[in-house]
C-alpha positions as CSV (number, residue, x, y, z in Angstrom):
1,M,131.2,69.9,53.3
2,S,127.8,70.9,53.7
3,E,124.7,68.6,54.4
4,T,121.7,68.5,51.8
5,E,118.4,68.0,52.3
6,T,117.7,65.3,50.3
7,P,114.1,65.8,48.6
8,P,111.5,63.0,49.6
9,P,111.2,60.2,47.2
10,P,108.6,60.9,44.7
11,P,105.1,58.6,44.8
12,P,104.6,55.4,43.1
13,P,102.3,55.7,40.4
14,G,98.8,55.4,40.9
15,A,99.5,56.4,44.8
16,P,97.5,59.6,45.9
17,E,99.5,63.1,46.0
18,P,101.1,63.8,49.2
19,M,99.3,66.4,51.1
20,A,101.3,69.5,52.6
21,C,100.0,70.9,55.7
22,P,98.2,74.3,55.7
23,R,100.1,75.8,58.9
24,C,103.8,75.2,58.3
25,G,103.8,73.4,54.3
26,A,105.2,69.9,55.7
27,P,104.0,66.8,54.0
28,V,101.4,65.2,55.6
29,R,100.3,61.4,54.7
30,P,96.5,61.2,53.4
31,D,95.6,59.2,56.7
32,Q,97.5,61.6,58.9
33,D,94.7,63.8,60.6
34,W,96.9,66.3,61.9
35,C,100.4,67.8,61.2
36,L,103.9,66.3,62.9
37,N,105.5,68.9,62.5
38,C,103.1,71.6,63.7
39,G,100.8,69.8,65.6
40,A,97.9,71.6,63.2
41,A,94.3,70.0,62.3
42,V,95.1,68.8,58.7
43,S,91.6,67.1,57.9
44,T,89.6,67.5,60.9
45,E,87.6,70.3,61.6
46,V,88.0,71.7,65.2
47,A,85.3,73.9,66.4
48,G,85.1,76.2,68.5
49,T,84.0,77.1,71.9
50,R,80.8,77.9,72.5
51,G,80.0,81.1,73.3
52,W,79.3,82.0,77.4
53,R,77.3,84.7,76.6
54,T,74.8,83.2,75.6
55,P,74.4,81.2,78.8
56,V,74.8,84.2,81.3
57,A,72.7,86.1,79.4
58,I,69.7,83.6,79.9
59,I,70.6,83.5,83.4
60,G,70.5,86.9,84.1
61,A,67.1,87.5,82.5
62,V,66.1,85.0,84.8
63,L,67.5,86.6,88.1
64,V,65.3,89.9,86.9
65,V,62.3,88.6,86.4
66,A,62.7,86.6,89.9
67,A,63.6,89.5,91.5
68,V,61.0,91.8,89.4
69,A,58.5,88.4,91.3
70,L,59.8,89.3,94.4
71,V,59.3,93.1,94.7
72,F,55.8,93.1,93.1
73,A,55.0,90.1,96.5
74,F,56.8,92.0,98.6
75,A,55.0,94.8,97.9
76,Q,51.8,93.8,98.0
77,L,51.8,92.1,101.0
78,S,53.1,95.7,102.6
79,N,49.4,96.7,100.6
80,D,47.3,94.2,102.3
81,A,49.3,95.2,105.6
82,D,48.3,98.6,105.5
83,K,45.1,98.5,104.7
84,T,44.7,95.5,107.3
85,A,46.2,98.3,109.8
86,Q,44.0,100.7,108.8
87,A,41.0,98.8,108.2
88,P,38.2,101.2,111.0
89,A,37.1,98.8,113.6
90,P,33.6,98.0,113.9
91,T,31.3,100.3,115.4
92,P,30.1,98.2,118.7
93,T,26.0,98.9,119.3
94,P,25.1,100.7,122.0
95,A,23.0,98.9,124.7
96,P,19.3,99.4,125.4
97,A,19.4,102.6,128.3
98,G,19.0,101.2,131.1
99,A,19.9,97.5,130.5
100,G,21.2,95.5,132.8
101,L,20.5,97.5,135.5
102,P,18.5,97.2,138.8
103,T,14.8,98.5,138.6
104,P,15.6,102.1,140.0
105,T,14.2,102.1,143.8
106,P,11.2,105.6,143.2
107,A,11.0,107.8,146.2
108,A,8.3,108.3,148.7
109,G,5.2,109.6,146.9
110,T,6.7,109.1,143.3
111,T,5.0,106.8,141.0
112,P,7.5,103.6,139.9
113,A,7.4,103.0,136.3
114,P,5.9,99.5,135.1
115,T,8.7,97.2,134.5
116,P,7.2,93.8,132.0
117,A,8.4,90.6,132.5
118,A,10.8,89.8,130.0
119,G,10.1,87.0,127.7
120,A,6.5,86.8,129.5
121,T,3.4,85.8,126.9
122,P,0.8,85.5,128.8
123,T,-3.2,83.8,127.6
124,P,-5.5,85.9,129.4
125,A,-8.7,83.8,130.8
126,P,-11.8,85.4,128.9
127,N,-14.9,86.9,131.0
128,E,-12.1,85.9,134.2
129,T,-12.8,88.3,137.3
130,P,-10.1,87.7,139.4
131,T,-11.0,88.2,143.5
132,A,-8.2,89.0,145.5
133,V,-8.5,86.9,149.3
134,P,-6.4,87.6,151.9
135,G,-2.9,86.1,151.6
136,G,-2.8,86.4,148.3
137,A,-4.4,83.1,147.0
138,V,-5.5,82.6,143.9
139,P,-9.4,81.7,143.6
140,G,-10.2,77.9,143.6
141,A,-6.3,77.2,143.2
142,T,-5.2,74.2,144.7
143,P,-2.1,75.2,147.2
144,A,1.0,73.1,147.0
145,P,1.7,70.9,150.1
146,S,4.7,73.4,150.9
147,A,2.7,76.7,150.4
148,T,2.2,77.7,153.8
149,P,4.1,81.0,154.0
150,T,6.7,81.9,156.7
151,T,5.0,85.3,157.9
152,P,7.5,87.8,159.5
153,T,6.8,90.1,162.3
154,D,5.6,93.4,161.6
155,P,7.4,96.3,163.5
156,G,4.0,98.3,163.6
157,G,2.1,95.0,165.2
158,G,0.5,91.7,162.6
159,A,2.4,89.9,160.5
160,V,3.6,90.2,156.6
161,A,2.6,87.9,154.3
162,S,5.9,86.0,152.5
163,W,5.6,84.5,148.5
164,P,4.2,81.1,149.0
165,A,7.1,78.3,147.8
166,G,7.4,76.9,144.8
167,R,4.0,79.3,143.4
168,T,4.5,80.6,140.3
169,A,2.1,83.6,139.3
170,Y,1.0,87.3,138.3
171,T,0.7,89.6,141.3
172,V,0.6,93.4,141.9
173,V,3.8,94.8,142.5
174,L,3.5,98.5,144.4
175,F,6.6,98.9,146.0
176,S,10.5,97.8,145.5
177,G,13.3,98.6,147.0
178,T,16.6,98.1,148.6
179,R,16.2,97.6,151.8
180,R,13.7,95.8,153.5
181,A,13.2,98.3,156.3
182,Q,11.6,100.5,153.6
183,A,9.9,97.4,152.5
184,E,8.3,97.4,155.6
185,V,7.2,100.5,156.2
186,K,5.0,100.7,153.0
187,A,3.2,97.2,153.3
188,R,2.5,99.3,156.7
189,G,1.3,102.0,155.0
190,F,-1.3,99.9,152.4
191,R,-2.5,97.5,155.1
192,S,-3.6,100.7,157.2
193,G,-5.6,100.9,154.0
194,G,-7.1,97.8,154.0
195,T,-5.3,96.4,151.3
196,E,-3.6,92.9,151.5
197,V,-0.2,92.9,151.4
198,G,3.0,90.8,151.3
199,I,7.1,91.5,150.6
200,L,9.3,88.8,148.7
201,D,13.0,89.5,148.2
202,S,13.6,89.2,144.6
203,D,17.4,87.6,144.6
204,N,14.6,84.3,145.2
205,F,13.1,85.1,142.0
206,S,14.4,84.7,138.2
207,T,11.7,86.7,136.9
208,L,12.6,89.7,139.2
209,N,15.8,92.2,139.1
210,P,18.0,90.8,142.2
211,G,18.8,93.0,145.0
212,Y,15.1,94.1,145.9
213,F,12.4,93.9,148.7
214,V,9.1,94.0,146.8
215,V,5.7,94.7,148.3
216,F,2.8,92.6,146.2
217,S,-1.0,92.6,146.5
218,G,-2.4,89.3,145.6
219,Q,-1.5,86.0,143.3
220,Y,-3.6,85.5,139.6
221,G,-3.2,83.4,137.6
222,S,-3.3,85.9,134.6
223,L,-1.3,88.6,133.0
224,S,-5.3,90.1,132.6
225,S,-6.5,89.4,136.1
226,A,-3.1,90.8,137.2
227,R,-3.8,94.2,135.0
228,R,-7.3,94.3,136.4
229,A,-6.4,94.3,139.9
230,A,-3.0,96.7,139.3
231,Q,-5.9,99.4,138.1
232,R,-8.2,98.9,140.8
233,L,-5.0,99.5,143.3
234,Q,-4.0,102.9,141.5
235,S,-5.9,104.9,143.9
236,A,-3.7,103.5,147.0
237,A,-0.6,103.0,145.3
238,P,-0.4,104.9,142.4
239,G,1.6,103.1,139.6
240,A,1.2,99.9,140.8
241,Y,1.7,97.6,137.9
242,P,1.2,93.3,137.2
243,R,4.6,91.3,137.4
244,R,5.0,86.9,136.8
245,V,6.8,86.0,140.2
246,K,8.6,82.4,139.5
247,P,11.0,80.8,141.8
248,G,14.4,80.1,141.1
């Protein structure tokens, strides 16, 4: 005897018509969201999964923009580095000829070039006519307590004056040499011609170039006085010039 499928009972009057599964056709109650036979959605709409391509495209675009920015920044840094490396070095300003060099020693019989004192701005006294006295004293000047110079012995006889201690004044430079023996020979020659002279060591004076023994004549209170004295001494010492002498 074969079994026969019993049809479902008819719905009571006024009841809603039974629903069927859209996939397998099985009856589904109105309150069912899912088919109990095949599991298909009956009254529930299943939303599809979001597409993965859009987020991936956005991330890819961001990565591309970041890579382009990094490449541009690296190119700018490389360009700046090349410009810095290729920038020409500043041209050094050449020092004036003879700057910082000692005054050259003139050979015997030559005329030394005048060397004015650096930064000296003398104020000449009007109508001043100085008269150099033996020993280089300035007429009318009050000598300092320690103005008595030590006078070394001249090999040719007599004594050669030194610059008074602590005195700042102008003088006339007749000769300068790197050895004292040279200065003493020159001093004897000037004295034999009637010119009162002295010898000083330029290392002891801030206004003179170091390393020289200078034969000087007289002490004057202004540059104009020393210039006039230098003109008078041109016959005995061609090239004689005035110079400010300051200890220190």
